[in-house]
Kinemage of the C-alpha trace (Angstrom):
@kinemage 1
@onewidth
@group {chain A} dominant
@subgroup {mainchain}
@vectorlist {calphas} color= white
{ca met a 1} P -9.805 -6.176 24.056
{ca val a 2} L -8.294 -9.291 21.760
{ca asp a 3} L -5.653 -11.285 23.170
{ca val a 4} L -3.165 -12.461 20.710
{ca arg a 5} L -1.502 -15.662 21.242
{ca tyr a 6} L -1.379 -19.275 19.654
{ca val a 7} L -4.445 -21.511 19.733
{ca glu a 8} L -3.843 -25.083 19.587
{ca thr a 9} L -6.731 -26.919 18.250
{ca asp a 10} L -6.174 -30.416 16.528
{ca asp a 11} L -2.068 -30.091 16.997
{ca ile a 12} L -2.920 -27.224 13.916
{ca ala a 13} L -1.314 -23.355 15.337
{ca ser a 14} L -3.310 -20.600 14.270
{ca glu a 15} L -2.826 -17.618 15.704
{ca thr a 16} L -5.727 -14.573 16.916
{ca asp a 17} L -5.598 -11.239 15.048
{ca asn a 18} L -6.442 -7.971 17.326
{ca leu a 19} L -5.641 -5.735 14.019
{ca phe a 20} L -9.541 -5.338 14.185
{ca thr a 21} L -9.228 -3.813 18.041
{ca thr a 22} L -6.109 -2.098 17.376
{ca asn a 23} L -7.878 0.058 14.681
{ca ile a 24} L -10.555 1.158 16.230
{ca leu a 25} L -8.222 2.059 19.904
{ca tyr a 26} L -6.403 3.748 17.763
{ca arg a 27} L -8.979 6.026 15.670
{ca ile a 28} L -10.464 7.174 19.263
{ca gly a 29} L -6.968 8.144 20.277
{ca phe a 30} L -5.766 5.055 22.886
{ca ser a 31} L -2.613 4.050 23.134
{ca trp a 32} L -0.448 1.968 25.042
{ca pro a 33} L 2.664 2.584 27.335
{ca leu a 34} L 5.757 1.761 26.921
{ca val a 35} L 6.745 -0.612 29.324
{ca glu a 36} L 9.548 -0.057 30.896
{ca asp a 37} L 12.500 -2.363 32.514
{ca ala a 38} L 11.482 -2.101 35.945
{ca tyr a 39} L 8.766 -2.973 35.638
{ca leu a 40} L 9.428 -5.771 33.217
{ca glu a 41} L 12.041 -7.212 35.390
{ca arg a 42} L 8.863 -7.639 38.750
{ca ala a 43} L 7.023 -9.303 35.968
{ca ile a 44} L 9.813 -11.768 36.240
{ca ala a 45} L 10.041 -12.048 39.699
{ca ser a 46} L 7.027 -12.287 40.127
{ca leu a 47} L 6.722 -15.304 37.769
{ca lys a 48} L 9.733 -16.854 39.261
{ca ser a 49} L 8.561 -16.524 42.859
{ca leu a 50} L 5.509 -18.743 41.941
{ca gly a 51} L 7.188 -21.705 40.019
{ca phe a 52} L 6.284 -20.674 36.534
{ca phe a 53} L 9.918 -20.869 35.559
{ca asp a 54} L 10.477 -24.581 37.059
{ca arg a 55} L 9.519 -27.119 34.501
């Protein structure tokens, strides 16, 4: 699976593309479930507990 994020190279940001992987997964019937609010709240709480937002 390909991750979509910005990659910094020589001060130039370029976006990676996951379209190829997404299309293959779609063709074989794979789909991701929708993310629920409770999951996001737990994820953010976990990041806060690790000091992720303290900068």
